[in-house]
N, C-alpha and C positions, 0 to 999 in steps of 0.2 A: 236665551243665551246661556250656554253651559258655563258654570262657574266652578273653579277649583278652590278649595279652602286653602288659605295661606297659613302654613304652620310655622311656628317659630320654636326655637329651642335654645338652651343655654349650654355652653361648654366652656372649659377653661380657655382663656385667650392666650395661646402660645405665640411668642414672637417668632416669626418665620423669615425675618430679613429686615434690613434697614428700611423703614418707612412702609413696611408691608405687614399688616396684622390681620389674621383670619380668625373667624368664629365658625366652626363647623357643627352642624346639627344633623343627626341621622333622622330622617323622616319616616322611614319604613325599614323594619328589620328584615334580614334575609336577602339572598340574592335571587331566589326563584319565586316569583309571585304565584299565589294560588289561583286556580281557575275561578273565574267570576270577578277578578279584579277589574278596576277601571281600565279603559283602553289607553289612557294617558295619565300616569301617576308619578308624583314626585318621590324621590328616594332620599336625597339629602340636600342640604343648603349650606353654603359657605359665604361669609361676608368679609370683604377686605376693606380696610379703613382708608385706602387710596384707590384712585381709578386704576382698574386692572383689566387686561384683555387676554383672551385665549389666543395663543400663537401656534400651538401644535397639539396633537394627541396621538396616542398609540395604544397598544394593548394594555389596558389597566391603568393608564396614566394620562393626565392632561397637564400641559405646560402653559403657565400664565406669566405675563410680564407686566410690570408697573414702570412706566416712564418716569413718574414722579419719584418713586423710590429707587429707580435704577436697579431693579431686582427681577430675577427670573426664579420661578418656583415650580415644583412638581406636586400635583395633587393625585391622590389615590382615587380612582373612579368608583371604587367599592363603597367608600364612606365619606369622601371629600376631605380626608385628612391630609396634612402637608407632609410629604416625604422629605423634602429639602428646600432650601431657599439660598440663592447665591447672588452677590452683587455683580452687575455687569455694566461697565462703562467703556465705550458708549453702548447704548442699547442694541440688541441684535437686529440685524436687517432680515434674517431668515433663521427659522428653527425647524428641524425635522426630528422625528422619532423613528428609529428603526430597531425593533427589538428592545434591548436594554441600552442602546446608544442614542443619546441626544446630541445632535450636531448643531452648533451655533455659529452663525456668520456675523462678523462685525466689520464695518467699513472703517479702515484707518488710512492715514496718509500714505503708509507704506504698501497698502493693498488691502485685500480682504483677509481678515484674520479668521481662521476656521479652527474651532476646538470641539472636543467631544467630552461629554461627561456621562456617568452612569445614570440611567433613568431611575434606578432603584435606590441608589445611595447618594448621588450628587458628586461622587469622587471624580477627579479629572482622569481622563484616559489618554488623550494626546492633544497636541496643539501644533498649528502650522500657519504659514501665510501663503496665500495664493496671489502672487504678484503679477499675473498676466492674464488679461481677458476677463470676461464675465463668468462668474461661478455658476455652473449649472446645478451642482449638488455635490455632496460628499458621501463617500462610502464609509462603512463602519470602521474599516481598517486604516483610515486616514487618507486614502486616495481621494483626489478632488478632480471632478470633470469640469472643464472650462471651454468657452468658445471665444475665439478672437479672429477677426477678419475672415469669417466663414470657414474657420478651421477648428475642429473639435479635438481636444487633447485630454489625456488623463495623466496626472503626475502623482508621485508618492509624497510622503511627509517631508522628504528632503527637496521637494520641488523638481525631481527628476522624472522625465517622461517615462511611462511604463510601456508605451507602445507607439508605433507610428501614428501620427494624427490622421483623422478622417476629414475629407473634403467633399463637397457636393459635386455633382456632374457639371460639365461646362454649361454656361448660361443659366446656372441655378445658384441659389443662395440658401443659407441656413435661416430657417424661421424659428418656430418655437422649439426649445430643447428642454427635456425634463428627465430626472431619474424617477422611475416608478416607485410607488410607496411600498412599504413592507421590509422584511428582514433581508431579502435577496433582491435588491433593486437592479433594474436594467435600464440602459440609456436609450431614450427615444428621441429622434430628430425629425422635424418636418422640413423637407426639402422643397423650396419654392422655385419654380422654373418660369422663364420668360415665355417659352413655347412648350406647351404640353401641360399635363396635370401635375399637381403637387404629389409628393410621395411621403408616406410615413415609414420611417426606417428604424429597425431595431439593431443596435450595435452591441457586440459582446465586450468582454473586459479588454480584449486586444484591439477594439475599435474596428473589427471586421463586421460586415453586414450579415446579420442573421436572416433577415427578410426585408423586402421592399414592397410596399403595397400602395398602389395608386389611390389617391383620395380626392380626385376631381379638383375642385377649386378651393379646397380647405386652406385656411390661413392661420389656424391655431388648433390646439388640441388640449385635452385634459384627461386625467385618469379617472375611471369610475369602476371600483371594485375589480381590478385586474383587467378591465377593458380600456380601450382608448377611444375617446370621442373627438373626432376632428370636425370642425365647423368652418363655414365661410362667412362672408359679410352679407350674404343673401338669406336663404332659408334652406340650407342643406346640412345634413349631419350624417357622418359616416362612422359607424361603430366597428372597431377592429379588435380582434382577440389578441392575446399575447403570442399566438402562433402566426400572426399576420393575416389570418383569414378575416374577411369582411363578415361581420355578424349581422349587421342591419344597415340599410341606407334609407334615410328619411329625406323627403324633399317637399318644399312648399309650406312648412309648418314652423320651423324654428325661427323665433323672432330675431331680427337683425341685431347684431351686437350682443349676442348671448354671452353672459359673463360667468355663469355658474352652470356646471353640468353635474347632476347627481343621479344616482340609481337607487330607487326605493327597494324595500324588502320584497315587493311583489315582482321584482325584476323588470319593472318598467323604466325606460330611460326618459329622463326629463331634462329639458334645457330651460333655464330661467334667465330672463333678461333683467336689467336693472329695475325695470318697472314692475317686475313680478309676473310677467307673462310666462305661460307654461306650455310645454309640449312633451308628450301628447297628453291626453286627458287622464293622467294617472294620479293617484293620491300622493300628496307630498306636503310636508310641513313647512310653514314659514311664520315669521313674526310680523304682526301689524302694530306699528307704533302710533300712539295718539298723543302728540305733544301738548295739545290743548288741555287734556285731562290727566297727563302723566300716567297713563294706563297703557299697557301693552297686552296683546293677546297672541297666543299660539294657535294657529288656525290650520286645519287640513283643507287644502284646496285641490282643484283639478279633477275630482271624481264626484260628480253630483254637486249639490249645494255645499258651500263652505261650512265647515263645522268648527266651532270654537272649542278647543280642548282645555285651555287654561287662560285665566286672566290674572295679571299681576300689576303691582304699582311700580312705576319707574320710567326712565327714559332710555333711548338708544338700545333697545333690546336686540340681541343677536343670538341665533340658534346654530350650534355646531353639532353636526352628526358625529357620533362616536362609533365604536365598534358595536355590532349587534343592533339592538333596538333602542339604544340609549342616545339621548340628546342632551346637550348642555346649554341652558339658557343663561345668558349674561345680561344684566340690566344695571343701570345707574340709579342710585338713590342718593341725591345730593352729591357729597364728596366720596361716597362709598360705592363699591361694586358688589352685587349679589350674584352668586353663581348657584343655579339649581339644576340638579340632574333629574331628568324625566325619562320614563320608560314608556315606549309606545308598544302596546301589546295588541296584535291583530285579533286575538281571541277574547279580548277584554270587552267590557260593556261600554259602548260609546256614550259620551255625555248627552244630556238632554239639550238640544240646540233650539228649543222654542224661544222666540223672542220674549224678553221681559217687558216689552212695550208692544202694543198692537201695530199692525201695518199702517193703520190710519186711526186717528182719534181727533176729537174736537178740542179746541183750546179757546178759552175765554180770556181775552186780554183787556178787560175793563172797558174804558172809553175808547180804546183802540179797535174794539170790535171783536167779532168771533173769527177764528181761523181754523183751518184744518191742517193737521200734521200728516204728511205723506212720506212713507219710508222710501229712501232712495239708496242706490249703491247695490252691492252684492248681497245675496242672502246671508244672514248672520250679522251684517253690519247694523249698527244702530244710529244711522244718519237719517235726518228728516228735513224736509222742506216745509216751512210754514206758509200757507197760502191764505190770503185774505178772502173770506167767503163772499164779501160784498163785491169786490172788484175783480176777483180771480187772479190777482197779481201775487207774485212771491214777496213775502215780507222779511223772512230771515231763514237761516239754516241752523239746525240744532244737532249737536252730537251728545248722546247720552251713554252712560255706562253703569254697570253694577259690579262692585268688587266684593271681596269676601266678608268684610265687616265694616262697621262705622269707623273703627280706628284706622283701617286701611284706606277708607275713603278720605278721612281727614289728612292722612299722610300724603295722598295723591293731590288733594286740593292745595295743601301748602306748598308742595313741590311744583305744581303747575303755575302757581301765582307768585312764587318767591322772587322772581326776577323783574316783576313789574312794580312801578310806582303806582300802586292801586289803592283805591279807597273802599272800605267795606260799607255796604248799604245796611242801615239799621232797620229798614222797613220790612224786610223779608223774614219769614219764619226760618228759611234756610239761609245759611251764611252765604253772602254774595259778594263777589269782587268784580269791579270793572277794570279790565286790563287796558294797557296803553294802546293796543291795536283795536280797541272797540269791542272785543269779546267780553261777554258777561259769563263768568264762571261761577257755578253755584253747587252747593252740597246739601244733601239731606239724607240722613240715615246712611245706608251703604251705597247711595246713588250719587253720581256726578253728572254735571250738565255744562255744556259750552254753547252759548247762544251768540250768533253773529248776525246782527241786524243788517239788512241791505241799505237802510236809510238812516235817518236820525234816530238817536236813542229814545226809548220810551220814557214816559213819565214814571216816577218811582212806583206809584200805586198800580199802574197798568203793567209794569214789568213784574211786580210782585204777583199779580194775578196770573200772568202768563206762566211764570215759573211754577206756581202752585199747580196749575192745570197740567203741565208736563209731568211733574213728579207724581201727581195723583193718578196719571194714566198707567203707571207701572203696575203690572199684574200680580207680582209675587209678594208684595208688602215690604220689599227691600228698602223703599224710601221712607218707611214709617220711622219716626224718631222715638 
């Protein structure tokens, strides 16, 4: 399993807003990596002292929000430094970045409050209230597009309509509506009809139709790098260019209920369902969270065997694609949030994805008998089934992991077991905790283990022997204390 060293750094702790404190550490100098660098390498890391989430990104900037601190802040993607931090109450319901303009929507009793601030300075630019219909999005000049009763309108900062509203054809209704990303957004509407196909429509600033493209049974769409991907509830995906031409039509492969559409740097279109299914078989990055061990991995999937690019300690990992080849990983460490910017380089050296444990190995569990550990799941996963050699029956499942250091393993171990009324077993060479749900969590060196017995717990001596055997099977010496 490939492992990325977790690097830490110290910087002055600037106050960036009420309840929001950040520590930024530059992990690699320079913006252009040299040839021969790793395929996936960390650039900087920032830690917030309260739970924080990424809400928007643009060229050179990431916007993060803290519900606890009621704060919105802008980070520089070059080094993770804080540009500005502002209090927002109530917290925004939507945030977008278009050039130097950050538009913020807040739901109030009087309607949706929409304001704009400078992405570079945080200075206010304009503010207004959209008091009719659902807000589709805001333009940089303060105009707001809304939809109400199947009628699409655009109004200025004084809430005066700037053009005659647009309505769908008879026997049709308005489905998904969005403003395209970027500095010069355009309005896209999906028209759903009782009889006949749906249509994806581009409207100009005067709400006149620029083009109208049939999209079969599409029920929703999303933007992907200037293209529009419209999908239905079955297995069909229509890719439309900004000129209305159909770029590609895919049928029979898209998982039902696709929630995320993303385009990789190889120009392969992928659709990802909530369960992580992928179409087509193109390389794509996602996060695998392991709550039992408080470890998460960034994995490339969909193009041959899965490849683990990085492993880190934490919960609730989320990966946000930024511009170019940059990705922002957010993870929770107790009450703090850690953001790390990673760069994916196609010409870089891929990590060594050889397992740290063999595919199969023998386990001696003392008086409980000998067992065989058999790898299960996808390539690159470190999940095993323990099978009783005498009876051939499954005895338990085991999840193992290797992190960057013994200190990181200790952090993950304490994080994974902190919510359980657990008791430490003194009989094992590795620290062991029996969790409330029956899981046995253990640590040794830089290794972590979560054991789930199918039946009754083992006697202490047998459990110790089993854990010793699993840790001893690791091939790199990472479990040595």
